[in-house]
matplotlib code that plots the C-alpha trace (Angstrom):
import matplotlib.pyplot as plt

x = [-53.6, -55.9, -55.3, -54.4, -54.3, -52.4, -50.9, -47.4, -48.0, -51.1, -51.0, -48.8, -45.6, -43.5, -44.5, -43.6, -40.2, -39.5, -40.3, -39.9, -37.1, -35.2, -35.5, -36.2, -34.2, -31.0, -31.6, -32.1, -28.9, -26.7, -28.5, -27.2, -23.8, -23.5, -24.7, -21.9, -19.3, -20.5, -20.4, -24.1, -26.5, -29.2, -31.9, -30.9, -30.8, -34.4, -35.6, -34.4, -35.8, -39.2, -39.1, -38.0, -41.0, -43.2, -41.5, -42.1, -45.7, -46.0, -44.4, -46.8, -49.7, -48.3, -47.3, -49.2, -52.4, -51.7, -53.3, -51.3, -52.4, -52.4, -51.0, -50.7, -48.7, -46.6, -45.5, -44.6, -42.5, -40.9, -39.8, -38.4, -36.6, -35.3, -33.9, -32.1, -30.6, -29.3, -27.8, -26.1, -24.9, -23.6, -21.7, -19.9, -19.2, -17.8, -15.5, -14.6, -13.8, -11.5, -9.7, -9.4, -8.9, -7.1, -4.9, -7.9, -10.5, -10.6, -13.7, -15.9, -18.2, -20.0, -22.0, -19.4, -16.2, -14.2, -11.2, -8.1, -6.2, -3.4]
y = [121.2, 123.7, 124.2, 127.7, 126.8, 129.9, 130.1, 128.6, 126.3, 124.3, 123.6, 126.1, 127.9, 126.0, 122.7, 124.0, 125.4, 122.3, 119.6, 121.3, 123.9, 122.3, 118.4, 118.1, 121.3, 119.7, 116.7, 118.5, 120.7, 117.5, 116.0, 119.0, 118.9, 115.2, 115.8, 118.5, 116.3, 113.6, 116.0, 115.2, 117.0, 119.5, 117.3, 114.3, 116.7, 118.0, 114.3, 113.5, 116.6, 115.7, 112.4, 114.3, 116.7, 113.8, 112.2, 115.8, 115.7, 112.3, 113.5, 116.5, 113.8, 111.3, 113.7, 116.8, 115.7, 117.5, 116.6, 114.1, 114.7, 118.4, 119.8, 123.4, 122.4, 120.0, 122.6, 124.9, 122.3, 121.4, 125.0, 125.6, 122.3, 123.1, 126.4, 125.0, 121.9, 124.2, 126.4, 123.4, 122.4, 125.8, 126.3, 123.1, 123.6, 127.1, 125.4, 122.6, 124.9, 127.2, 124.3, 121.8, 124.3, 126.9, 127.7, 128.9, 129.8, 131.7, 132.0, 135.2, 134.9, 131.8, 130.9, 131.9, 131.4, 133.7, 133.2, 134.2, 137.2, 134.9]
z = [245.9, 244.0, 240.2, 239.3, 235.6, 234.2, 230.9, 232.0, 234.9, 235.8, 239.5, 241.1, 240.3, 242.8, 241.2, 237.7, 239.1, 240.9, 238.4, 235.2, 235.8, 238.5, 238.0, 234.2, 233.4, 235.2, 233.1, 229.8, 230.6, 231.1, 227.9, 226.0, 227.6, 226.6, 223.0, 222.8, 224.1, 221.5, 218.8, 218.0, 216.1, 217.1, 215.7, 218.1, 221.1, 220.2, 219.8, 223.4, 224.8, 223.5, 225.4, 228.3, 228.2, 227.9, 231.1, 232.7, 232.1, 233.5, 236.8, 236.8, 236.4, 238.9, 241.8, 241.6, 239.8, 236.7, 233.4, 231.7, 228.0, 227.9, 224.6, 226.2, 229.1, 227.1, 225.0, 227.7, 229.2, 225.9, 225.1, 228.7, 228.3, 224.8, 225.7, 228.9, 226.7, 224.0, 226.3, 228.2, 224.6, 223.5, 226.6, 226.6, 222.6, 223.4, 225.9, 223.5, 220.7, 222.6, 224.4, 221.4, 218.7, 220.8, 217.8, 215.8, 218.2, 221.6, 224.0, 223.7, 226.5, 228.1, 224.8, 222.0, 220.5, 217.7, 215.4, 216.8, 215.1, 214.0]

ax = plt.figure().add_subplot(projection="3d")
ax.plot(x, y, z, "-o")
ax.set_aspect("equal")
plt.show()
């Protein structure tokens, strides 16, 4: 496999899509969902995603001959996974607020909630 070395992906777009966005992104989404269900803070979620991004870099290295200790691609993976994780947390939290506190809040879109008029 020939290295493309673009700003976002190291080997190929499909390798980045499959490993970072699909596999690790699914894990990041589920981690965000779990943190929302446990009512944990954003700092703890960010810590877990930092570890997940390191594991993602290892998968790039082990399976696709990527660079293991590349700060640039680690930061790209980290940013993508943080976005996915916080979206997962926010979707779950919006559902929690509108379900558990339905007397006070109602859902307004997939990522938000608002106070009811009562």
